N, C-alpha and C positions, 0 to 999 in steps of 0.2 A: 112511322113518318118523321119527316124530316123534323129536325127542329131546330135549325139554321146554324148557322157557325158558331165553333166552342170561343166560350173566350179563353183570352188568352193570357198568359202569364204575366205580361207585361202591362197589363188592365192595372191601377191603381187597388190600393188594395182594398178589399171587399168591405163592405160594410152592413149596416142595417139597411132593409128594403132593398135586395139585391136581387136582377132581375129573372123572371122567371122562365125557364124553355119553352118558348112555343114557336110553331110554323110563321112564317113570311105571311103566308093568307091567314091564319088564325089572328093575329095582330092588328093588319089591317081590318079585319070584320068584328074586331073590339073596338077600334076606333069608330066604325062608322056606326055600330050600336051605339057607340057613346054620345057621336053628333049628332045622331037621331033621335037620341033622347034629349040630350040638353036643348034642343029644337023645342019641345015640349015644354020643358021646364029643367033650369039644375038641378030641382030634386029629383026629378025622373034618372038624371044621367048619374045621380051618386046614389037612386037606388040600383043602377044598372051597377055600379063599381063596388055596392057593397057584393051582390052575390060572385064577383068575381073574386074577392081574399080567398073565401072557403077552401076552393079549387086548389091554392097553391100555399095553404098551412099556414095563412097568416091570423092570427088573433083576433078576436072582436075588437079589442081594446086601440091596438095598434093599427086596423083595418078605421077604425072611425075615426079615431085621431087624425088620420093622413087622409082621408077623405074629406072632413072637416074644415081642415087646414087648409088644403089646395084645392080642395071643392072650386071657391068663388074666380080662383086667378085659371082653371079648367076651364071653368064656363066663359069666359071670355076667349081663352084661348083656342078652344075645340070649333067655330064659328069661320075660322082662319083657314083652318086643316081640312087638307084633301086628301082623307082617309088614302086612294087609291093613284095618288098624285105623287110629286116630286115631295112633297110636306111630309106625308104619311110614311113614303118610305124610306124615308133620310131619318123620324122617330123611330121606327121599328127596326132602324139599318142600329142606330148609336145607342139608344136607349135599352131594348131588349135584344139586341144583337143577333135578330131573327132575319133579317131581307137584305141582299146584295147591298153595297152601299152607292147610293145612285150619282151621277155626274152633277157637277153642282149647275145650276139655273142662274146664278145671282151672274146679271148683267155689271158689275161694279168693277171698277179695275181703279188700283194705284200706281200712278207712275212714279219711277225709281228715275233719279238723276244719274248721269254714266259717272265713271270713276274717273274721280279728278285726273288730268292728265300727268301732273307727279304728287306721288302720296307724299304725305308730311313724314318726315324722317322719324322715324321709332325715338323715344327718348334711350339714352342709355342707363344701365341699371348704375344707379352708384352702391357699390357695396360698403362704402362707411355709413350710410346711413341704417337708422335703428328700424327694422320694419315694423310693419301693423299689425295690429292682430284684431281679427273681426270675427264677431262670432255668427253662427246664422242659427237662428233658433225657429223650428219648424211645428206645425199642426199640434196646439195646445192641448184642442179638446180635453179640458179641464171640467170635470163633473161634479158640480154643485152637489148633486143628490146622491154621491157614493157613500154607500153605507159599509164599514165595514162591519163583516161576520154574514153579511147577506149572501146569496147564492152566485157562483159564480159560474155555475153552468147551466142559466135558467134558457127559459123558451122564449123570451122575448128578443130582437136585433140587439139590445144591448144591456148586459147584468150589473149585476154590484151595487142594485138599486133598491133594494128590500121588495125586489116581487116574491119573495117564499114565503109570502101571506096571503090568508084567505081572504076571503070580500068581506070580513067584520075587523080584521085586524089583526087577528091570531096569527103569530109566527109560526111559520113552521121550520124546523130545525133544518139548515142548510148542509146538501150535501157536500160541498167543495166551500166552506165560509171563504169569504174575500178578505186577505190581510188588508193591515191599513194601510199601506204603502203601494196598493194598487195590484193587478191580474191582467194576467194575458185576454181576457174576453171584454175588457170593461176602459172606461175610458180612467184616466186621469186622475185620484184625490189631490187636491189643493197641497195638501201637505208633501208628496210627491214636489209637485212642480216649485214650493217654493226651496224645499231642501237641495232642489237641484241647482237651483240659481243661487244659492250662497255658499255651492262650489266653484262656482265658474272662475272666479277671482284667485282663490287658493291654487287651483288648478292648473290657470295658466302662469301664475309668479307674476302677475300684475291684472290694473284692470284693462279690458279691451278698449279700444279706439272708438268703437261703438259696433251696434249690433243690426243685423237685419231679421225680420221675422214674417216668413213667406207663406202667411194666413192660417185660418181655421182655430176661432180659440172654443167656442162654445160645444159643448159634449155632439155624442150621434143620435139625440131623443128625437128625432127628426118628426114623428109624431104628434109629439105634445111642447112644441116649442112656442114664444111666445115671443113677441116686442118688449115686453117690460122681461123677460127671464133673460134676453140674449142680451139686451143691452148694460142688464146686471151685472152678463159673468164678464163682459167683454171689457167694462170700465174696471172691476176689481182686478180682472188679470194685468190690462195693460199698467195699471197702478203699481200690482206688483213688482211686476217687470222696471218701471221705473224706480222703486225704492231700494229695491236689492241691487240690480246690477249700476245703475247710476251712471248711465252716459246714454248719448243719444241712439233711441232703435229706430229702424226704416222699416216701416209695414207694408203687408201690400192688403189685399181684399180676398178673402179664401169665399169658396162654395157653403159655408155655413154660417157666415157673417150674419146673415140675414133671419127674418122668419115672414115665412116658411121657406125654410134651407131651400139654397139654388135659385131662388129664383128674384132675378135681376131685369126688370122690364129697361128695352132700348128706347132709348130718344127717340127713333123713329116711332113707335108704339103712343107711349105718353114723355112728357116733361113739366114737371122734374118726377121723377117715378115714387111708386106707392111708396117706396122704401128708405125714402128721402130722410127720413128720423134719423136710418144709421148712418149717413153718411155727414147727420148734423151733431149725432151724439159724437162718432171719432173723431170728428175735426175739432169739437169744441173742448173735449176732455179726455179722450185716449188718447190723442198723437198730438195734444197742445203741449208747447214748448219742445220740440224734435222737430218740428219743420216749421217757417218761417210765416207767418201773417197772411202772406198773399200765397203762397205755397196753400197753406190750410185752405184757403178760401178758393182756391182752385180746384182740390179734392173737394172740396163740398159741393160744390157747383158741377162736378164732370164725373160724377158716380166713383169718386174714390180714387181717380187716377191721378198722379204728378210727379213732378220733377224736383230734384233736389242739388246741392252742394256741398256735401259734409268738409270739403276740402278743396282746395286749390287743384284745380287738374281733373278733378274726379266727378262726373255727374250719376247721381244713383234716377233711374225711371222708373215709376210704378205702376206697372201694368193690373190694370183688371181684369182678370181672363174669363171670368163669367159670361163675358162676350163669345167665348167658342164653346162654352161648354151645355154637353149634348143634355145633361138634366136643367138644364137653365131652361123649361118649356118654352117661355114666352119668345123665343128666338125661333121656335117654330111658328110663330103669329106673322111672321114676314121675311118668310125664306130666300125674297129676293135682295136683302143686303147683306152683302162677306161682311160687311165694315159696320154693325147697327148704330155705332157709338161717335163714329168717326175714328176710333182711336188706335190702329194702327197706322194713317194717315197719319196722326199725330205725332207715333213714334219714330216713322222715319224722316218727319221734320225736328224731331228735334236729334235726330243722329244728326242729321246732315247739321245743323248747328254747330254741334260737336264737334263735328270731324271741321270744320272751317277754323275754327277755335282751339282745334288740337287737343280737345277734352278728349278721357278715356269713358267710359262708360258701363255701369252696371245696371243690367235687365233683371228686376226682380219682377216676379209673377207664383202666384198661387200655383196654378195647373200647368206643366208642362205643357209645352207646346206639341211636344213629341208623344202626345199619351193618348190612345185608341179614343178617349172622352172629349177630347178636343175636335171641333168640328174641321175634318181637311182642307174645307178651302179655306179657311182662316188661316190655320195652321200652315199652309204652302205659302200665302202672304207674307207670314210672317220668317218664314223662313227665306221667302226671297230679300226680306229686309235684310236677314244676317246676311247673306252673301250678297250683299251692297253693301254693309256697313262693316263687316267685321274686322275692319285694322282698326274701328274705334271701340267694337265691342271686346270689354276684357272678357265678359261671361255673361250667361243667361244663370240666375239662380230661384230653385223654386221650391213648391212643397208638393202636397196633396196626396200622392200614394202612401207616404210613412217610410219608405222603407230609404235605407241610404243609398243611394247611386247617382250614374251620369246617364247622361245621353249626349250624342256628339253631333254637330253639324259639319254637311261638306260641301264643297264646293261644286260636286256633280253627281249624277247617281254612281260611279265608281266606285264612290266610297273608299276608297285606297285611304294608306297611312299620308303620303303627300296631299292628296286631298281633304282634308279636316281640317278645317277653317274656326270650329268654335265649342266650348263645352255648356252643358246646361248642368249646372250643378245641383242635384237634387237633394235637399237636405234630410236628415231623418226627423223624424216624428217623435214628441217626447209622451205622445199617449204611447200605450202597449197595444193600442185595438189594432190589428189583429192580429197575436201570438209572436209579438214585437218586444224588443227590450227598448226602453225609453234612451234616448240618445239625442245629441247636439254637436255642433261642427264648430273647431275653429280655423280661420284661414290665416297664416301667413302671408303678408300681403306687401310686395315694392311699395313704399312711401313715393315715387314717382312717376312708376308706367301703374300703379295699381293692378298688376297681375299676380296670381296664386302661385307663391312659394312652396307653399304645402298648404295641406288640410289632415286635420286632426280630428278623430272622430270620438266623442267620451260616453260612455253607456254606464250603467249598471245593472246587474244581473237580475232579475223580477221573480227568478225563479227560488230565488231565496228570503223573498218576501215573507210568509210563514215563519221562518226560522227567525227571522229579525224580529216580529213580533211576540217569540215566543222567548227570546235572548233579553228584550227590551232595546236593541241594538237600532242603528240609523243604516240608509244604505251607501255600502260604498260606490261613488262613480269616480271612475279611473280612464285613462286614454286608453283606450283599447285595440287603437293602428291608426296607421299614416297612410298616406296614398303613397307616398314614395317606398313603401314596402313591397307595392307589385312592380318596382324596377327599378333596383336597386345600382346599376350603373347609370342612370340618368343624370347628367350634369348636376353636381351641387345648386350651381347658381342658375338654373335656366328654374323657367315657371313651367308649371305643371299645364304647361296648354294642351292646344287640341292634338297635335304632335305626340306629346305624352301620351293620354291617354288613347289616342289611336294605335303607337306601340302595344299599351297594353293590353287592348283587346285583342292584337296578331297574337299576344304570348296567352290567353285565354284561347282562343284555339288552337295553340302546340302544345301549351300543358295544363295538363290537367290538373293539378296542383294549384295554379294560378287561379283556373278557375273556379274551383271549390273556396277558395278564398276568400273572392269576390261574392259570388253566391252566398257564404254565411254572412258576410257583414253586409251584404244588400239586409238581412234583417236583423243585423245590431247582434248578431249573437243567441238569438232567439227562437223559438222551436222554427218559425217559419222558414228558418236559415239550415236548419238541419234535416228537413226531408230530402226525399231521394231526386234525384235531377238527372233524366238520363238521356241519351244526346239529341233527342227531339228537344227535350226541356232545356238543354244547354245552349241550340240553335235558336232556339226562341229568346230567353236572355241577352244574347249576343245580338240579335236580331234587333232586340229592343236599345240596345244601346247605341247601335248605329242609326237608329229612327228618330232623326231631330225632326222631321215630320211626320203628323200620324198616320199618313197615308203609306208611310213606309213599310209597318213590320206586316209582311203576306204571312210568314210562317207560323202556322196555330197551332197550339198544344192540343193534343188529343184529350187531354184530361181538365179539372178545375183546380187547382193549387188545393193540396191537400187540407190546411187549415180553413178553406173557405168552403167544404162542401156542405157544413150544418149549417150554414144563414139562409134563413128564408127571405123573401121578399118580394117587391115590385119594381123595385130601379134603385140603384147602387146611391150610394152618399160617401164619400170619403172624407 
């Protein structure tokens, strides 16, 4: 039986409730069955959904929790879906990777102005000025329910949570007890995150000038999230960052920021959205003091997007990329909208304003626009915007994949060194989920051009966590590597721009040692970077780096990533 295309190695780090392998026809038939049942009653559709779980080994409590959380939303979305039409094909292509990707049916257009006749002269770097130090944090995924001593290798999508108990509460001895500092199949305990933040100033030798946080605070317990738990987790996490780092932090919205995870209603469906509570809380409590009052109010009323100027000459544009996220099922309710919240048009307007003023721009997103689970139509227009304003954009800074990696934007489809125009800096996760060492980045930044002069990644080796508990010691965070190590001959006074990274990728193709270094560092030295990566895998990784838009990756990996094979589920949450 044809099970559809394989998942590729450039998909975000796979997590709870991953997609089953089914055929395109089976996927559409399931959609049709659910839609027909839903027309009778939402309860009938939920009953059908419950029969699907055992086929894919999903445990009853995970199944019931997922259906209870997502069911009311799905009941509203299903009547708008055409299972054998465009929306059904798009869902089966993007959520479970079962169908070929359909051509976009959207008639929306975003018109970009032509390049100015005379481009503003780039600012010359003044080497006598002290560089800025900017910290990039991402994918916190703190788990308030983490229990040291609980089972690391549990049967649930997320472990280290006391699942090794019987129904009457009797504790079963864990085969692999969870260390207090964290484990590779689990989200991060609070103490790990606090300890990491406490090391930042020591490792940098100074306080950073500011930080960016590219999304995802709550844990991966997508089948049992609540508005209350999500709100408390985010409030505590941002307050912890505020108190320990003591510098402005500029965040963006991740797919896990809401409950149920991933579901963000477009303005074309309902305004304000059902999860307006999220934006009210973030702007009133979590982000207060980092953004001005007008910026906070704009973010509150525009689904979390905003612009801010942390210093003269630099604008940060925070984009809510749940507008392109395939797991945001609300997007399937109206597939005629390429830009469901007008966010791409707004981004283009903000860039035009900065171009006119001679500002440089950092764009921060959670989901990298070039990953496979960002809608191709949205990603394509985003890429056109980057092509038009590449002289203004310093970089796009993202998270979501949990890995330490980059992507490149090109002026055309030739993807040569000379046509590279932009970098998507994808920050490493602090959570070790799954099979990754915890990590974070620090950028050395030119204070006039705001370009990246160096990028250093700091990690701790979580394989030592049990030993730390035995000895009563703490993790050691250290600088693991710097980006300039890939290309030692690159001029010391030149920024790590798109040309630098395009040269590095060319070296990866020629020199196996350079590629292996990147592959290992992609997992921050954790188990995910130590597995075999053959020539096909290598081609896939390199194609992924060159994929600034999600439709670019065409080389498919003939197998799943080794560390993802044992994860079960219905859909991906990263």
